[in-house]
Structure formats: C-alpha cells, structure tokens
C-alpha positions in Angstrom: -2.9 -11.0 -15.6 -1.7 -7.9 -17.5 0.6 -5.2 -16.0 -2.4 -2.7 -16.2 -4.8 -4.9 -14.2 -2.2 -5.5 -11.6 -1.5 -1.8 -11.3 -5.3 -1.0 -11.1 -5.7 -3.6 -8.3 -2.4 -2.8 -6.4 -2.7 1.0 -6.4 -6.0 1.4 -4.5 -5.3 -1.7 -2.2 -1.8 0.0 -1.2 -3.6 3.3 -0.5 -6.1 1.5 1.6 -3.4 0.0 3.5 -1.5 3.1 4.2 -4.8 4.9 5.2 -5.6 1.9 7.6 -2.0 1.7 9.0 -2.0 5.5 9.7 -5.4 5.2 11.6 -3.9 2.2 13.5 -0.9 4.3 14.5 -3.1 7.0 15.7 -5.1 4.4 17.9 -1.9 3.0 19.3 -0.8 6.4 20.2 -4.1 7.0 21.9 -3.6 3.8 23.9 -0.3 4.8 25.0 -1.2 8.5 26.0 -4.2 7.3 28.0 -2.0 5.1 30.0 -3.0 1.7 28.7 -0.9 -1.4 29.4 2.4 -1.3 27.6 2.0 -4.8 26.2 -1.4 -3.6 24.4 -0.1 -0.3 22.9 3.1 -2.0 21.7 1.3 -4.7 20.1 -1.1 -2.2 18.5 1.7 -0.1 17.2 3.5 -3.1 15.9 0.7 -4.1 13.8 0.0 -0.3 12.7 3.5 -0.1 11.5 3.4 -3.4 9.8 0.2 -2.4 8.0 1.5 1.0 7.1 4.8 -0.4 5.7 2.7 -3.2 3.8 0.8 -0.3 2.2 4.0 1.4 1.1 5.3 -1.8 -0.4 2.1 -2.6 -2.3 2.0 1.1 -3.7 5.7 0.6 -4.6 4.8 -2.7 -6.5 2.0 -0.9 -8.3 4.4 1.7 -9.5 6.6 -1.0 -10.9 3.5 -2.3 -12.6 2.7 1.0 -14.1 6.1 1.2 -15.6 6.1 -2.1 -17.1 2.7 -1.5 -18.6 3.9 1.7 -20.2 7.1 0.1 -21.4 5.8 -3.2 -22.8 2.2 -2.7 -23.6 1.9 0.9 -24.9 4.3 0.5 -27.7 2.5 -2.5 -29.0 -0.8 -0.5 -29.1 0.8 2.3 -31.0 2.3 -0.2 -33.6 -1.1 -1.9 -34.1 -2.6 1.5 -34.7 -0.3 2.1 -37.6 
C-alpha cells in the first residue's frame, strides 16, 4: 500500500475516533454528574479516553504517512514529468 493510500485511510479514521472518543467522554461525564454507580462511569471514561487517545495516535500516523508521501513519492513524479 502506498503512503498516499495509507494517509487517505488513516486521516479520516483517526478523526472519527477522536470524535467518538469526545462523545464518549461527554457520556461518561453525564453518567457521573447524574450520580451513576462509580464502576459504570469509570469504565465508560476509561473506554472514552482510550478511544480518544487511539484517534490521536492514528492521526499522528497519518501525518507520518503524508510526510513520507511528500518526501518519497512526489520527487519521483516530478522527475518522470521532465
């Protein structure tokens, strides 16, 4: 798989994970403020933060793939055009 394809796959996936994680953080907060059982909102918060952090990691990897695309694949295209 090329760096461009990886970037095009990872960037939206990471953004979706970040959005889902943010929503889950709000849900866990709602559970806590409504006086839900601690085990429930702690578990929900843990899942929420794991999802959010996974999204940040995936976006970070997509940035790496984009830079590799720029460094490795773009110069080849410019040389072929000459």
